[in-house]
C-alpha positions in Angstrom: 11.0 -10.1 23.2 12.8 -8.5 26.2 10.5 -8.6 29.2 11.5 -5.1 30.4 10.6 -3.7 26.9 7.2 -5.4 27.0 6.4 -4.1 30.5 6.5 -0.6 29.1 3.6 -1.2 26.7 0.3 0.4 27.9 -1.3 -3.1 28.5 -1.0 -5.3 31.5 -0.7 -9.0 32.2 0.7 -10.2 28.9 0.4 -13.9 28.9 2.1 -14.8 25.6 4.2 -13.2 22.8 4.3 -15.0 19.5 6.3 -13.7 16.5 4.2 -13.5 13.3 4.8 -12.4 9.7 5.0 -8.6 9.5 6.1 -8.2 5.9 9.6 -7.0 4.9 9.3 -3.8 7.0 8.3 -4.6 10.6 8.9 -7.0 13.4 5.5 -8.3 14.3 4.0 -10.1 17.3 0.7 -11.5 18.6 0.2 -10.6 22.2 -2.4 -12.2 24.4 -3.7 -11.0 27.8 -6.4 -12.5 30.0 -9.0 -10.3 28.3 -7.8 -9.6 24.8 -5.4 -10.3 21.9 -3.3 -7.6 20.2 -1.1 -7.2 17.2 2.2 -5.4 17.8 4.4 -3.9 15.1 8.0 -2.8 16.0 10.4 -0.8 13.9 13.8 -0.9 15.7 15.9 2.3 15.9 13.1 4.6 14.7 11.0 7.3 16.3 7.3 6.8 17.0 6.3 8.9 14.0 7.5 6.1 11.7 3.9 4.8 12.1 2.1 8.1 11.5 1.1 7.2 8.0 -0.2 3.7 8.9 -2.1 5.2 11.8 -3.7 7.9 9.7 -4.6 5.2 7.1 -6.3 2.9 9.6 -8.2 5.9 11.1 -9.3 6.9 7.6 -10.5 3.3 6.9 -12.5 3.5 10.1 -14.1 6.7 8.9 -15.0 5.0 5.6 -16.4 2.0 7.6 -13.8 -0.4 6.1 -13.0 -3.4 8.3 -9.4 -3.1 9.3 -7.4 -3.3 12.6 -8.1 -0.4 15.0 -5.3 1.6 16.6 -4.8 1.0 20.3 -1.5 2.8 21.1 1.7 4.1 19.4 5.0 5.2 20.9 8.7 4.6 21.3 10.4 2.2 23.8 14.1 2.0 24.2 14.6 3.7 20.8 12.2 1.4 19.0 8.9 2.6 17.4 5.9 0.5 18.1 2.3 0.3 17.0 -0.3 -1.7 18.9 -3.5 -2.5 17.1 -6.4 -4.9 17.4 -5.8 -8.5 16.4 -8.1 -10.0 13.6 -8.3 -13.8 13.8 -8.1 -15.1 10.3 -10.2 -17.7 8.4 -11.5 -18.1 4.9 -13.9 -16.0 2.8 -15.1 -14.9 -0.6 -13.1 -13.1 -3.2 -16.3 -11.5 -4.4 -16.8 -10.0 -0.9 -13.3 -8.7 -1.0 -13.9 -7.1 -4.4 -17.0 -5.4 -3.0 -15.0 -4.2 0.0 -12.3 -2.6 -2.2 -15.0 -1.0 -4.3 -16.5 0.4 -1.1 -13.1 1.8 -0.1 -12.7 3.4 -3.5 -16.2 4.9 -3.4 -15.0 7.0 -0.4 -13.8 10.2 -2.3 -12.0 13.2 -1.0 -14.8 15.8 -1.0 -12.4 18.7 -1.8 -11.2 17.0 -4.9 -7.5 16.9 -4.0 -5.1 14.0 -4.3 -2.6 13.1 -1.6 -2.8 12.6 2.2 -2.2 14.3 5.5 0.9 12.2 6.1 3.8 11.3 3.7 4.6 7.7 2.9 7.6 6.6 5.0 9.2 3.2 4.3 12.6 1.8 5.2 13.8 2.0 1.6 12.1 5.1 0.2 9.8 7.9 1.1 7.1 9.7 -0.9 5.7 13.2 -0.6 1.9 13.0 -0.2 1.3 16.8 -0.1 -2.2 17.7 -1.4 -2.4 18.6 -5.1 -5.2 18.9 -7.6 -3.2 16.8 -10.1 -3.0 13.0 -9.9 -0.3 13.1 -12.5 1.8 15.3 -10.3 1.4 13.0 -7.3 2.0 9.8 -9.2 4.5 10.8 -11.9 6.5 13.7 -10.4 6.6 12.5 -6.8 6.6 8.8 -7.1 7.8 7.5 -10.5 10.5 10.3 -10.7 11.6 9.6 -7.1 12.0 5.9 -7.9 13.8 6.7 -11.2 16.3 8.8 -9.3 16.9 6.1 -6.7 17.3 3.4 -9.3 19.9 5.5 -11.1 21.7 6.3 -7.9 22.0 2.5 -7.2 23.4 2.0 -10.8 20.5 -0.4 -11.6 19.8 1.2 -15.0 22.0 1.9 -18.0 21.5 5.0 -20.1 19.4 2.9 -22.5 17.0 1.9 -19.8 16.8 5.4 -18.5 15.9 6.7 -21.9 13.2 4.1 -22.2 11.8 5.1 -18.9 11.7 8.7 -20.0 9.7 7.6 -23.1 7.3 5.6 -20.9 7.0 8.6 -18.5 5.8 10.8 -21.3 3.3 8.1 -22.5 1.9 8.0 -18.9 1.6 11.7 -18.7 -0.2 11.8 -22.0 -2.6 9.0 -21.1 -3.4 10.5 -17.7 -4.2 13.8 -19.3 -7.0 12.1 -21.2 -8.3 10.2 -18.2 -10.6 11.7 -15.6 -9.0 10.7 -12.3 -11.0 11.0 -9.1 -9.4 11.1 -5.6 -10.6 7.8 -4.1 -9.4 6.5 -0.8 -6.7 4.0 -1.7 -5.0 1.2 0.3 -1.8 2.1 -1.4 -0.1 -1.3 -1.1 -2.8 -3.7 -2.1 -0.9 -6.9 -2.7 -2.1 -10.4 -1.7 -0.5 -10.2 1.7 -2.4 -7.1 2.8 -5.9 -8.5 3.1 -7.3 -11.3 5.2 -10.6 -13.0 5.9 -11.7 -13.0 9.6 -12.7 -16.2 11.4 -16.3 -15.5 10.4 -15.4 -14.9 6.7 -15.4 -11.1 6.5 -12.8 -9.5 4.3 -10.5 -7.0 6.0 -7.6 -4.7 4.8 -4.4 -4.5 6.7 -1.1 -2.6 6.5 -2.3 0.5 4.6 -0.1 3.0 2.8 -3.2 5.2 2.3 -3.7 8.2 0.1 -6.4 9.7 -2.1 -5.7 8.8 -5.7 -6.9 7.2 -8.9 -8.5 3.9 -7.9 -6.8 2.1 -10.8 -3.6 2.5 -8.8 -4.7 -0.1 -6.2 -6.1 -2.4 -8.9 -2.9 -2.3 -10.9 -0.9 -3.3 -7.8 -3.3 -6.3 -7.2 -2.2 -7.8 -10.6 1.6 -7.9 -9.8 2.0 -10.9 -7.4 -1.5 -12.6 -7.6 -3.8 -13.4 -4.7 -6.9 -11.9 -6.4 -9.0 -14.1 -8.7 -11.6 -13.5 -11.3 -14.4 -13.3 -8.7 -12.7 -10.4 -7.1 -12.4 -8.4 -10.3 -15.9 -9.3 -11.5 -17.5 -8.2 -8.1 -15.4 -5.1 -8.0 -16.5 -4.2 -11.6 -20.2 -4.7 -10.8 -19.9 -2.6 -7.7 -17.8 0.2 -9.3 -17.4 -0.2 -13.1 -14.1 0.9 -14.6 -13.8 3.3 -17.5 -12.5 2.5 -21.0 -8.7 1.8 -21.1 -8.4 0.9 -17.4 -6.5 -2.4 -18.1 -3.9 -0.5 -20.1 -3.5 2.2 -17.5 -3.1 -0.4 -14.8 0.2 -1.2 -16.4 1.5 2.2 -15.2 0.8 1.1 -11.6 2.3 -2.4 -12.2 5.5 -0.6 -13.4 5.5 1.6 -10.3 5.1 -1.3 -7.9 7.9 -3.3 -9.7 10.1 -0.2 -9.5 9.5 0.0 -5.8 10.7 -3.6 -5.5 13.7 -2.9 -7.7 14.7 -0.2 -5.3 14.1 -2.4 -2.2 15.5 -5.7 -3.4 17.8 -4.9 -6.3 18.6 -6.6 -9.6 16.2 -9.6 -9.2 13.4 -7.2 -10.3 15.2 -5.6 -13.2 13.9 -7.9 -15.9 10.3 -7.4 -14.7 10.6 -3.7 -14.8 12.1 -3.8 -18.2 9.3 -6.1 -19.5 6.6 -3.7 -18.1 8.2 -0.7 -19.8 8.4 -2.6 -23.1 4.7 -3.6 -22.9 3.7 0.0 -22.3 5.7 1.3 -25.3 4.4 -1.5 -27.5 0.8 -0.9 -26.6 0.6 2.8 -26.2 3.8 4.4 -27.5 
């Protein structure tokens, strides 16, 4: 990174800067000083508030006593947003411990019973309105699935036949959620296999949150899309926080959501996966 840029960070005597994986959204770096190690996220050509949602999520995790990076500083340097957080050295650990950690996260409920979050979700490809509501269906279907549908149509990624099938699936989801008692659990919001780690002493930790209060099956559905979670994870989670009847079927709604996000972000390569998920929902519930 540019030396003048680094000198404007609120830390002194940076010894080394090492690029690391930051997902598909951020530039990411490991910074070392004589006294500490930090993780730096940079989003070029964005205002500092780009990271408001992640900061709020990390702070909410801290309130819930969930191991995650802690926020050090946030700001803007030369037109680039940055977020400086603590660095967690990685090692290996138990999937069962990870399952119990996620169950602990989900046991943290919003005491006023509302779904949503204090900040909206802001990504580089799409944004979602997290305004508080008493309806999980409104937050998930009206503000997320419908927003994704509109963007997929705008990008000409669906034919009229696929759009009609989505509208059928949409009604199935609304009907199913109407018969399911959702509770506003604290969610990670993007719980794929790249967004957890084990520390160098084997503790599970959650990283890169897109937090909100929602139905906990949302997070669990997302875990099933790309792998990274084994049977020990699900068994330990279920023992710590048992799921209600029909959970495995409802999780397909959140698989569909996550695949639609990837269709918007990455295009046609996810079209067949989205189509397959819609077909399964219709065949099983429609």
